[in-house]
A tleap script that builds the chain and sets N, CA, C and O, in Angstrom:
source leaprc.protein.ff14SB
mol = sequence {
  NMET ILE SER GLU ASN SER LEU LEU SER HIE
  TRP GLN ILE GLY LYS SER LEU ILE HIE LYS
  PHE TRP ILE SER VAL THR GLU GLU GLU LEU
  GLU LYS THR ARG GLY SER LEU SER ALA ILE
  VAL ALA LEU ILE GLN GLN LYS TYR GLY HIE
  SER ARG GLU VAL ILE LEU GLY ILE LEU GLU
  ASP LEU SER LYS GLU ALA ASP SER THR ASN
  ASN VAL GLY SER GLU LEU THR LYS ALA PHE
  HIE GLN PRO CARG
}
set mol.1.N position { 3.197 -18.465 -0.542 }
set mol.1.CA position { 2.442 -17.234 -0.383 }
set mol.1.C position { 3.411 -16.055 -0.389 }
set mol.1.O position { 4.558 -16.179 0.040 }
set mol.2.N position { 2.950 -14.946 -0.864 }
set mol.2.CA position { 3.750 -13.735 -0.930 }
set mol.2.C position { 3.919 -13.172 0.471 }
set mol.2.O position { 2.957 -13.090 1.235 }
set mol.3.N position { 5.120 -12.794 0.800 }
set mol.3.CA position { 5.398 -12.183 2.092 }
set mol.3.C position { 5.039 -10.707 2.050 }
set mol.3.O position { 5.491 -9.973 1.172 }
set mol.4.N position { 4.223 -10.276 3.004 }
set mol.4.CA position { 3.826 -8.864 3.048 }
set mol.4.C position { 5.033 -7.972 3.296 }
set mol.4.O position { 5.131 -6.890 2.716 }
set mol.5.N position { 5.960 -8.411 4.155 }
set mol.5.CA position { 7.164 -7.624 4.415 }
set mol.5.C position { 8.007 -7.471 3.158 }
set mol.5.O position { 8.531 -6.389 2.890 }
set mol.6.N position { 8.141 -8.531 2.395 }
set mol.6.CA position { 8.902 -8.452 1.153 }
set mol.6.C position { 8.203 -7.567 0.138 }
set mol.6.O position { 8.855 -6.820 -0.591 }
set mol.7.N position { 6.882 -7.646 0.085 }
set mol.7.CA position { 6.121 -6.806 -0.829 }
set mol.7.C position { 6.325 -5.339 -0.473 }
set mol.7.O position { 6.533 -4.512 -1.361 }
set mol.8.N position { 6.270 -5.011 0.802 }
set mol.8.CA position { 6.456 -3.625 1.226 }
set mol.8.C position { 7.853 -3.120 0.909 }
set mol.8.O position { 8.022 -1.952 0.560 }
set mol.9.N position { 8.859 -3.983 1.023 }
set mol.9.CA position { 10.226 -3.535 0.754 }
set mol.9.C position { 10.454 -3.279 -0.730 }
set mol.9.O position { 11.428 -2.620 -1.095 }
set mol.10.N position { 9.581 -3.782 -1.586 }
set mol.10.CA position { 9.665 -3.569 -3.033 }
set mol.10.C position { 8.349 -2.986 -3.546 }
set mol.10.O position { 7.872 -3.360 -4.617 }
set mol.11.N position { 7.772 -2.076 -2.779 }
set mol.11.CA position { 6.436 -1.584 -3.057 }
set mol.11.C position { 6.325 -0.919 -4.425 }
set mol.11.O position { 5.338 -1.146 -5.124 }
set mol.12.N position { 7.294 -0.111 -4.830 }
set mol.12.CA position { 7.207 0.571 -6.126 }
set mol.12.C position { 7.164 -0.442 -7.271 }
set mol.12.O position { 6.386 -0.279 -8.210 }
set mol.13.N position { 7.972 -1.460 -7.201 }
set mol.13.CA position { 7.967 -2.506 -8.232 }
set mol.13.C position { 6.660 -3.285 -8.157 }
set mol.13.O position { 6.051 -3.590 -9.182 }
set mol.14.N position { 6.236 -3.604 -6.937 }
set mol.14.CA position { 4.990 -4.349 -6.765 }
set mol.14.C position { 3.789 -3.616 -7.333 }
set mol.14.O position { 2.943 -4.222 -7.990 }
set mol.15.N position { 3.708 -2.306 -7.082 }
set mol.15.CA position { 2.602 -1.511 -7.621 }
set mol.15.C position { 2.613 -1.539 -9.140 }
set mol.15.O position { 1.566 -1.658 -9.776 }
set mol.16.N position { 3.774 -1.432 -9.703 }
set mol.16.CA position { 3.897 -1.442 -11.162 }
set mol.16.C position { 3.421 -2.771 -11.745 }
set mol.16.O position { 2.711 -2.795 -12.751 }
set mol.17.N position { 3.811 -3.861 -11.118 }
set mol.17.CA position { 3.392 -5.190 -11.585 }
set mol.17.C position { 1.881 -5.361 -11.482 }
set mol.17.O position { 1.241 -5.882 -12.396 }
set mol.18.N position { 1.327 -4.923 -10.377 }
set mol.18.CA position { -0.117 -5.056 -10.170 }
set mol.18.C position { -0.881 -4.232 -11.202 }
set mol.18.O position { -1.826 -4.720 -11.821 }
set mol.19.N position { -0.468 -2.994 -11.379 }
set mol.19.CA position { -1.166 -2.118 -12.333 }
set mol.19.C position { -0.989 -2.609 -13.771 }
set mol.19.O position { -1.884 -2.437 -14.599 }
set mol.20.N position { 0.143 -3.208 -14.066 }
set mol.20.CA position { 0.388 -3.730 -15.416 }
set mol.20.C position { -0.648 -4.795 -15.791 }
set mol.20.O position { -1.149 -4.809 -16.915 }
set mol.21.N position { -0.958 -5.661 -14.869 }
set mol.21.CA position { -1.883 -6.755 -15.165 }
set mol.21.C position { -3.338 -6.352 -14.931 }
set mol.21.O position { -4.208 -6.630 -15.757 }
set mol.22.N position { -3.589 -5.705 -13.815 }
set mol.22.CA position { -4.954 -5.302 -13.461 }
set mol.22.C position { -5.088 -3.801 -13.685 }
set mol.22.O position { -5.070 -3.022 -12.732 }
set mol.23.N position { -5.221 -3.407 -14.920 }
set mol.23.CA position { -5.193 -2.000 -15.331 }
set mol.23.C position { -6.289 -1.166 -14.665 }
set mol.23.O position { -6.124 0.043 -14.503 }
set mol.24.N position { -7.391 -1.784 -14.281 }
set mol.24.CA position { -8.472 -1.047 -13.616 }
set mol.24.C position { -8.144 -0.684 -12.178 }
set mol.24.O position { -8.852 0.116 -11.566 }
set mol.25.N position { -7.092 -1.256 -11.633 }
set mol.25.CA position { -6.651 -0.908 -10.280 }
set mol.25.C position { -5.762 0.328 -10.407 }
set mol.25.O position { -4.690 0.277 -11.010 }
set mol.26.N position { -6.221 1.430 -9.832 }
set mol.26.CA position { -5.500 2.693 -9.991 }
set mol.26.C position { -4.356 2.829 -8.990 }
set mol.26.O position { -4.305 2.142 -7.969 }
set mol.27.N position { -3.447 3.735 -9.319 }
set mol.27.CA position { -2.339 4.035 -8.403 }
set mol.27.C position { -2.880 4.518 -7.058 }
set mol.27.O position { -2.363 4.143 -6.005 }
set mol.28.N position { -3.914 5.345 -7.098 }
set mol.28.CA position { -4.509 5.868 -5.868 }
set mol.28.C position { -5.064 4.734 -5.000 }
set mol.28.O position { -4.867 4.726 -3.785 }
set mol.29.N position { -5.751 3.785 -5.622 }
set mol.29.CA position { -6.296 2.647 -4.875 }
set mol.29.C position { -5.176 1.804 -4.269 }
set mol.29.O position { -5.276 1.342 -3.132 }
set mol.30.N position { -4.113 1.612 -5.041 }
set mol.30.CA position { -2.983 0.839 -4.514 }
set mol.30.C position { -2.329 1.561 -3.343 }
set mol.30.O position { -1.946 0.928 -2.360 }
set mol.31.N position { -2.199 2.875 -3.440 }
set mol.31.CA position { -1.632 3.650 -2.336 }
set mol.31.C position { -2.473 3.495 -1.072 }
set mol.31.O position { -1.929 3.405 0.028 }
set mol.32.N position { -3.795 3.464 -1.225 }
set mol.32.CA position { -4.681 3.317 -0.068 }
set mol.32.C position { -4.497 1.981 0.642 }
set mol.32.O position { -4.789 1.874 1.833 }
set mol.33.N position { -4.019 0.963 -0.068 }
set mol.33.CA position { -3.795 -0.337 0.571 }
set mol.33.C position { -2.573 -0.315 1.479 }
set mol.33.O position { -2.417 -1.174 2.347 }
set mol.34.N position { -1.705 0.679 1.269 }
set mol.34.CA position { -0.460 0.822 2.045 }
set mol.34.C position { 0.382 -0.448 2.000 }
set mol.34.O position { 1.117 -0.748 2.941 }
set mol.35.N position { 0.271 -1.192 0.900 }
set mol.35.CA position { 1.076 -2.391 0.716 }
set mol.35.C position { 0.563 -3.616 1.439 }
set mol.35.O position { 1.232 -4.650 1.452 }
set mol.36.N position { -0.611 -3.523 2.042 }
set mol.36.CA position { -1.183 -4.663 2.749 }
set mol.36.C position { -1.628 -5.716 1.732 }
set mol.36.O position { -2.482 -5.449 0.887 }
set mol.37.N position { -1.053 -6.893 1.818 }
set mol.37.CA position { -1.364 -7.955 0.881 }
set mol.37.C position { -2.844 -8.299 0.910 }
set mol.37.O position { -3.454 -8.489 -0.143 }
set mol.38.N position { -3.426 -8.382 2.090 }
set mol.38.CA position { -4.848 -8.714 2.176 }
set mol.38.C position { -5.706 -7.612 1.552 }
set mol.38.O position { -6.724 -7.906 0.925 }
set mol.39.N position { -5.307 -6.345 1.717 }
set mol.39.CA position { -6.058 -5.240 1.111 }
set mol.39.C position { -5.910 -5.246 -0.409 }
set mol.39.O position { -6.868 -4.959 -1.127 }
set mol.40.N position { -4.722 -5.569 -0.899 }
set mol.40.CA position { -4.492 -5.645 -2.343 }
set mol.40.C position { -5.341 -6.759 -2.944 }
set mol.40.O position { -6.004 -6.563 -3.963 }
set mol.41.N position { -5.316 -7.920 -2.312 }
set mol.41.CA position { -6.114 -9.051 -2.794 }
set mol.41.C position { -7.594 -8.687 -2.781 }
set mol.41.O position { -8.303 -8.955 -3.751 }
set mol.42.N position { -8.070 -8.079 -1.692 }
set mol.42.CA position { -9.486 -7.689 -1.594 }
set mol.42.C position { -9.859 -6.692 -2.693 }
set mol.42.O position { -10.938 -6.788 -3.276 }
set mol.43.N position { -8.980 -5.747 -2.973 }
set mol.43.CA position { -9.218 -4.756 -4.024 }
set mol.43.C position { -9.362 -5.426 -5.387 }
set mol.43.O position { -10.281 -5.120 -6.147 }
set mol.44.N position { -8.448 -6.338 -5.686 }
set mol.44.CA position { -8.497 -7.034 -6.973 }
set mol.44.C position { -9.729 -7.945 -7.044 }
set mol.44.O position { -10.371 -8.046 -8.089 }
set mol.45.N position { -10.050 -8.603 -5.934 }
set mol.45.CA position { -11.250 -9.440 -5.899 }
set mol.45.C position { -12.493 -8.605 -6.163 }
set mol.45.O position { -13.387 -9.031 -6.894 }
set mol.46.N position { -12.552 -7.431 -5.576 }
set mol.46.CA position { -13.716 -6.556 -5.740 }
set mol.46.C position { -13.859 -6.113 -7.193 }
set mol.46.O position { -14.963 -6.092 -7.736 }
set mol.47.N position { -12.743 -5.760 -7.814 }
set mol.47.CA position { -12.796 -5.241 -9.191 }
set mol.47.C position { -12.951 -6.335 -10.243 }
set mol.47.O position { -13.609 -6.131 -11.263 }
set mol.48.N position { -12.344 -7.497 -9.995 }
set mol.48.CA position { -12.290 -8.525 -11.031 }
set mol.48.C position { -12.989 -9.828 -10.673 }
set mol.48.O position { -13.280 -10.631 -11.560 }
set mol.49.N position { -13.265 -10.056 -9.398 }
set mol.49.CA position { -13.937 -11.279 -8.987 }
set mol.49.C position { -13.051 -12.514 -8.936 }
set mol.49.O position { -13.552 -13.631 -8.810 }
set mol.50.N position { -11.725 -12.322 -9.033 }
set mol.50.CA position { -10.804 -13.462 -8.967 }
set mol.50.C position { -10.716 -14.000 -7.537 }
set mol.50.O position { -10.908 -13.260 -6.572 }
set mol.51.N position { -10.427 -15.279 -7.419 }
set mol.51.CA position { -10.181 -15.863 -6.094 }
set mol.51.C position { -8.789 -15.451 -5.613 }
set mol.51.O position { -7.940 -15.039 -6.403 }
set mol.52.N position { -8.577 -15.571 -4.322 }
set mol.52.CA position { -7.267 -15.267 -3.727 }
set mol.52.C position { -6.172 -16.090 -4.395 }
set mol.52.O position { -5.094 -15.577 -4.697 }
set mol.53.N position { -6.454 -17.365 -4.622 }
set mol.53.CA position { -5.460 -18.255 -5.212 }
set mol.53.C position { -5.088 -17.815 -6.625 }
set mol.53.O position { -3.917 -17.848 -7.001 }
set mol.54.N position { -6.075 -17.407 -7.396 }
set mol.54.CA position { -5.817 -16.927 -8.759 }
set mol.54.C position { -4.960 -15.666 -8.713 }
set mol.54.O position { -3.999 -15.537 -9.470 }
set mol.55.N position { -5.306 -14.743 -7.831 }
set mol.55.CA position { -4.549 -13.490 -7.715 }
set mol.55.C position { -3.101 -13.772 -7.343 }
set mol.55.O position { -2.184 -13.226 -7.957 }
set mol.56.N position { -2.892 -14.612 -6.350 }
set mol.56.CA position { -1.525 -14.921 -5.936 }
set mol.56.C position { -0.751 -15.628 -7.045 }
set mol.56.O position { 0.443 -15.384 -7.222 }
set mol.57.N position { -1.425 -16.501 -7.792 }
set mol.57.CA position { -0.780 -17.176 -8.918 }
set mol.57.C position { -0.363 -16.186 -10.005 }
set mol.57.O position { 0.725 -16.295 -10.571 }
set mol.58.N position { -1.229 -15.231 -10.287 }
set mol.58.CA position { -0.903 -14.220 -11.295 }
set mol.58.C position { 0.256 -13.358 -10.817 }
set mol.58.O position { 1.148 -13.035 -11.602 }
set mol.59.N position { 0.259 -12.982 -9.548 }
set mol.59.CA position { 1.369 -12.200 -9.012 }
set mol.59.C position { 2.682 -12.958 -9.136 }
set mol.59.O position { 3.718 -12.364 -9.436 }
set mol.60.N position { 2.644 -14.256 -8.910 }
set mol.60.CA position { 3.849 -15.068 -9.077 }
set mol.60.C position { 4.321 -15.042 -10.525 }
set mol.60.O position { 5.512 -14.884 -10.789 }
set mol.61.N position { 3.382 -15.199 -11.469 }
set mol.61.CA position { 3.728 -15.157 -12.894 }
set mol.61.C position { 4.300 -13.799 -13.284 }
set mol.61.O position { 5.280 -13.725 -14.025 }
set mol.62.N position { 3.692 -12.728 -12.788 }
set mol.62.CA position { 4.181 -11.388 -13.101 }
set mol.62.C position { 5.594 -11.170 -12.576 }
set mol.62.O position { 6.415 -10.530 -13.232 }
set mol.63.N position { 5.869 -11.699 -11.406 }
set mol.63.CA position { 7.207 -11.514 -10.845 }
set mol.63.C position { 8.251 -12.283 -11.653 }
set mol.63.O position { 9.382 -11.822 -11.804 }
set mol.64.N position { 7.874 -13.454 -12.170 }
set mol.64.CA position { 8.791 -14.206 -13.033 }
set mol.64.C position { 9.092 -13.417 -14.302 }
set mol.64.O position { 10.239 -13.340 -14.743 }
set mol.65.N position { 8.046 -12.834 -14.883 }
set mol.65.CA position { 8.210 -12.029 -16.094 }
set mol.65.C position { 9.134 -10.841 -15.829 }
set mol.65.O position { 10.047 -10.568 -16.609 }
set mol.66.N position { 8.890 -10.150 -14.737 }
set mol.66.CA position { 9.710 -8.985 -14.392 }
set mol.66.C position { 11.156 -9.395 -14.156 }
set mol.66.O position { 12.080 -8.690 -14.561 }
set mol.67.N position { 11.349 -10.523 -13.506 }
set mol.67.CA position { 12.695 -10.993 -13.211 }
set mol.67.C position { 13.447 -11.316 -14.498 }
set mol.67.O position { 14.630 -10.997 -14.619 }
set mol.68.N position { 12.783 -11.937 -15.446 }
set mol.68.CA position { 13.470 -12.335 -16.671 }
set mol.68.C position { 13.672 -11.185 -17.648 }
set mol.68.O position { 14.678 -11.152 -18.355 }
set mol.69.N position { 12.732 -10.238 -17.701 }
set mol.69.CA position { 12.853 -9.161 -18.687 }
set mol.69.C position { 13.499 -7.904 -18.140 }
set mol.69.O position { 14.099 -7.141 -18.897 }
set mol.70.N position { 13.388 -7.676 -16.848 }
set mol.70.CA position { 13.913 -6.437 -16.268 }
set mol.70.C position { 15.014 -6.661 -15.250 }
set mol.70.O position { 15.499 -5.705 -14.644 }
set mol.71.N position { 15.417 -7.911 -15.051 }
set mol.71.CA position { 16.439 -8.237 -14.062 }
set mol.71.C position { 16.124 -7.668 -12.687 }
set mol.71.O position { 16.995 -7.110 -12.020 }
set mol.72.N position { 14.863 -7.817 -12.267 }
set mol.72.CA position { 14.469 -7.400 -10.928 }
set mol.72.C position { 15.221 -8.279 -9.944 }
set mol.72.O position { 15.402 -9.473 -10.183 }
set mol.73.N position { 15.652 -7.699 -8.856 }
set mol.73.CA position { 16.482 -8.398 -7.883 }
set mol.73.C position { 15.870 -9.663 -7.321 }
set mol.73.O position { 14.657 -9.864 -7.381 }
set mol.74.N position { 16.707 -10.501 -6.783 }
set mol.74.CA position { 16.263 -11.792 -6.274 }
set mol.74.C position { 15.322 -11.661 -5.087 }
set mol.74.O position { 14.528 -12.568 -4.838 }
set mol.75.N position { 15.386 -10.565 -4.352 }
set mol.75.CA position { 14.473 -10.388 -3.215 }
set mol.75.C position { 13.026 -10.315 -3.681 }
set mol.75.O position { 12.144 -10.868 -3.024 }
set mol.76.N position { 12.761 -9.643 -4.805 }
set mol.76.CA position { 11.402 -9.588 -5.324 }
set mol.76.C position { 10.959 -10.981 -5.747 }
set mol.76.O position { 9.830 -11.389 -5.472 }
set mol.77.N position { 11.836 -11.700 -6.408 }
set mol.77.CA position { 11.510 -13.061 -6.825 }
set mol.77.C position { 11.173 -13.913 -5.610 }
set mol.77.O position { 10.193 -14.658 -5.630 }
set mol.78.N position { 11.965 -13.816 -4.562 }
set mol.78.CA position { 11.697 -14.570 -3.333 }
set mol.78.C position { 10.348 -14.161 -2.750 }
set mol.78.O position { 9.579 -15.007 -2.292 }
set mol.79.N position { 10.068 -12.869 -2.771 }
set mol.79.CA position { 8.813 -12.374 -2.180 }
set mol.79.C position { 7.600 -12.951 -2.872 }
set mol.79.O position { 6.599 -13.248 -2.220 }
set mol.80.N position { 7.672 -13.115 -4.184 }
set mol.80.CA position { 6.521 -13.603 -4.938 }
set mol.80.C position { 6.495 -15.112 -5.103 }
set mol.80.O position { 5.511 -15.653 -5.607 }
set mol.81.N position { 7.547 -15.808 -4.693 }
set mol.81.CA position { 7.605 -17.253 -4.928 }
set mol.81.C position { 7.680 -18.080 -3.664 }
set mol.81.O position { 8.123 -19.228 -3.707 }
set mol.82.N position { 7.264 -17.534 -2.554 }
set mol.82.CA position { 7.248 -18.330 -1.340 }
set mol.82.C position { 6.141 -19.355 -1.431 }
set mol.82.O position { 5.071 -19.067 -1.967 }
set mol.83.N position { 6.385 -20.559 -0.911 }
set mol.83.CA position { 5.347 -21.614 -0.985 }
set mol.83.C position { 4.069 -21.184 -0.309 }
set mol.83.O position { 4.087 -20.484 0.704 }
set mol.84.N position { 2.974 -21.606 -0.871 }
set mol.84.CA position { 1.659 -21.292 -0.285 }
set mol.84.C position { 1.365 -22.155 0.882 }
set mol.84.O position { 0.304 -22.027 1.493 }
savepdb mol mol.pdb
quit
């Protein structure tokens, strides 16, 4: 599972990853979540109807992509790849 503390420490990168995949989620909506993982998941569920597990799986995939193409630091990778 994604660590909320790790997500908050990389919030700018996290917002970018979320908006990249879920384009209907606006920057303003993400700001309102204040980095709360449960609020982010609820927002995506509301807009797209995905299950929590699907959302977390996609976030993991996005973090792998970012790590390989943009050399995002290992802390972000750890944040998105913690065991569920």
